[in-house]
N, C-alpha and C positions, 0 to 999 in steps of 0.2 A: 367869812370862806367860801363864797362861794361855785356861780363859772366865770369866763366870756367866753365868748362865739368865737372861734379863732378860725373856722372854714363854715362853707354855705359849697351847695352841688344839686343840683337836679337836674329829673331826664323823663321824659314820653317819648313814645315806642312813633313810631315813622310815621302811623297813618290818622291823619288827622279829617274827621268829616264834617262837614259843612252841617246849615239850619240846614237849605233845599237838597242837602241828600238825604235829610230824617221824613223831609217831606216828603221820599218815597217810599218810607216804610210802610208812616202810619196818619194820620190826615193833620198836618198840621204844615205851618210854612214858616218861614223867617221871621215876616212879620209879624206872625202869634209871638213864637221864642224869643224875637227881640223886645218887642217891646215888652215883656211882662219879666224879664229876665236876668237882659243884657247879653245876654250867650249867641254870638255869633257860630262859635265852633266848636271840636273837645277834639280830642285827642284817645284816640282806642285800641289797646289792643288788636294783634292779626297777626304772623307770625312771631310777636315775640312771649316773653314767660311774665310775671311783674316779678319772677325772680331778677329775672333781664334787666328792668329796668331801675329796682332795688338798687341791683350794683350797681350800675352803669351812675344814681346819680352818689353810691357812696363813694366811687372811686370818685369825686369828680370832688368832692366836701374832704374827702385828705388829701390831695393833689392841692386846693387851692389853701389846705391848713398846714401843707410841708410836712404833717404826720405820714406812714406807714406803717396797715395793720398789727406790724406787729409793737408795736409803739400800745397798743389800744389796750385799756385797762376794761369795756365792755361797748356790749350794742346793745342801745334798746330801739328795736322796731315797733311804732304803730301800723294795725292796718284790722278793717276792718276778716280782710281772709287773704292771709298766702296763699300759695301754692300746693297746700297744706293744713292738713289740721296738725299734725304732726312728723318733721318737724316743725319746727316754731321758722319763723321765716329769716329770724337776727339769727339764726343757728345754720339756715342753708347760706348766710349770708360772709356770718364768719367763716366756711367753709371755701367760700369763692375766694375771701380776701388774703382766706389766709394769715388769720386773726388768731392768738391764741387766748382769750377772752369767756368771764362769760357773755352769756347770751338768750333773751329774749323777749317774747312777743305783749304787747299791750293794747287794748281793745278798747278805748274809751271815743267811737266811732269821731265825726270831724272835728271833736276837741281833743283827739288823742293828738295831737304833736302837744299840748301843755301841757296835757295829763302827765305826757315824758320830760320836761325841762322839770316839771312838778320835782317827779318822780328823783331826775337826774343832780337836781337840787339836794339830794337828802343821800346822799353815794358820795358827793360831792363836802357836806358837813362831817358826814361819818368819815372824809379822810378814806374809803377805802378807793376814792379812783381820781386819778391824773387824768385821765385823758380818756374819754366819754365824744362816742360815735351813736346818735338819737337819724331812725333812717323812718321817713312816713310815706306811709306804698299803699295805694287802694287803684286800684282793680273792678272795679264799678260798675265796669261794662255786662262783669259775667253776669251780675245782680240784679236786673233792671227786666222790665217786665219790656219786652220793645213792641208787643203793642199797647203802649200806655200811652199816649201820646205825654200828659199827668209828669210823668216821674223819669222817661226814657232821656229824652231831650234835654234834663240838664246835667245830667253827670258825665265824666270822663275820665278816664288814667292818668300814674302817672306819681314819682317819687319827689319828695325835699329828702334834703341832709343835711344838717350842722354837722360840725368836730368844739366839744367841749373844751378848753381846760382852769382849770382853778384860776378863779378871779373872784371880784365884787360886783357884774356887772347885775344880774339879777334883783331890781331892785324894788318886786314888789311882786306874787302871783297867787291870785285865788282858782280855783277849780271846784265846781261840784257839781250837788245831780239830781234832777227830782225823776226816780225810777216812775216812765207811764211808756211798756210796749203794747199801746195800743191806736199810738201817734203817727210813729216809726219804725217800721219792724222787719229785719228780714227772716223765715221759718228755716229751723238748722232742715239743712238734708234728712231725709228717711232713712236712710241705714237700709239691714238690711235682716233686720232679729224676727226667729218666728215667733219670738213672745208680744212682741209691739200689738197695740192693739189700742195704740192711741190717733189720733187724725192728723198726715200728714200733708200740709200745705204746700204749696209749689211753694221752692225756697227761692225768689225776686222781691225785691224793697216796695212796700204797700206802705206812702205819707201822705195824712192827710193835709192839705199845702196853708185851708184857713190857721191851722190847732200853730203848725210847726212854728209860720212866720209869725204870730201872735209871736210866740214864744224867742224867737230869737230875736226879736225888731226888741222887747223886755229885754232880754239876761245882756243883751250888748252895753245896752249902757248904763244897765246897773252893773255887770262888774267892769267894763271898764270908772265907774262913777268910786267902786269900790279899792279896785288895787293904788287908786291915787289916792285914798283918805289911808291908803297901806302905811303909800308912800311920804304921805305928807309932800305932797304936791300938784300942783289947780291942773284943767284940762289945758291953758297954757302953755304949760310946759313941753307938751306931748308933741313931739316935730314931727313925727311919722304915729296915723297906722294904718297898720298890718290886721283888714279884718278876713275870715274865714267866705273863700264866696264863695257860696250857697248863690246868690240871689245880685243882683244888682240894685229890685227895686229894694230888699231888703237891711242894706248896706246904707242906703240912702235915709232911710227910713231912721234908724237907727239915730244915723249922723244929725238929722234935725230933732236931735231929746239933747244933744246935746252942743257943747261951745266953742267945738273942735271946728276950724276949716274945713267947708269939705275938698280943699285941695289936697288935704294930710292925705285924707283915704286913697291908701295904694286901693288900684286892683287889676286883675291880670285876665280876671273871670271872663272877660271876649270873645279868648281866643283860647283859654283851661276846663270854660263847663267848672262845677264845682265839681274836686276831686276829694273828697270827705279832710281828713286828717291830713293832706300831702299840703294841701293848697295854702298853706301859711309857710311851709318853709318854703316851698316852689316859686312863693310870692317875694320872698325873703331873698334870694339866692339871684333873682332875679335884679332887687333890683339894686342889690352887691355889687353884681358886675355894672350895672353903667354906673355902678361908685355915685347913686345917690343920696347913702350915708354918708355921714361926715362925722367924726371924731371926738365926740359929747351928744352924741343923738336921742334923743331920747321916745322907742319904739315901744309903741302901742301893741299884744297882741289879745286880739280878743276873739272867740271863736264859739258854738254853742254847736249840738249833734241829740245820735236819735240818741237815747237811754233815757231818759234826754239830759243829759249831758251839757255844760259850759263852761266854759275859765276866762281870763285874762290872766294876761304881767306883762308887768315896767321889766324894758333892759334897755343901761347904754354903751349906748353901741362904739364901741374900744377900737 
């Protein structure tokens, strides 16, 4: 006994910035961005806090599941950074939703949603929960160097959420990490300690694109093959692939290493950009609400991110 997904939700800020908007900030163009990434626009927080966006996604998922906040036995949030270092984003949500359950955050960068599913499975197997809410929410626009055209054009803000209950729809899952703090990183804030003598670089994202690209393509193909082997299934059994939405060229390169038709790879990067751990659950909610999935479909989720982390899982859609 593990879990099944009974509700999905997503939310994003009101403001959407196009590639042409960004071309007014840095030396870039719509053609430069789109041909290299597949991105046309992304949502960015203006008046909203990331807690606001997370709450909207959580409420949408609870409504879709027909579950009241008071029924939840746990809230798990994935985020690189919420509005506070403490309390956690999950605790902020617990208060806002009126829930009365344990709540905590998890940070595995863009692979966070898959890590959360793995953690959730453990809670269900141990009989600790009956219903659990996962919210993946990211505010990447606050952590970018907006003078760096190589990174600031890639990311957006948003949240995706799922409600889980007891079931057997998780067929296989793998998560892994290859510790590396030099390829992609965001330094912490310096603080105000009078005793600190360590250097404190600016707190924005640095990423070495070529190294990330190679890692991403290799891991997406490797992890998908591994979970299929774990489940005793073949690539032909996969109905839909929901890959992390970092770069369309990465998704296309990974697809060429697999025997799954390109039309089964789902994407929304064109209008969202890379929203880190929120990318896959946001995509899942959009497809769910379009009735793309049917009972018995096999969904393959695969992601990679800072850490460097990666993972994949197979779900039966019920």
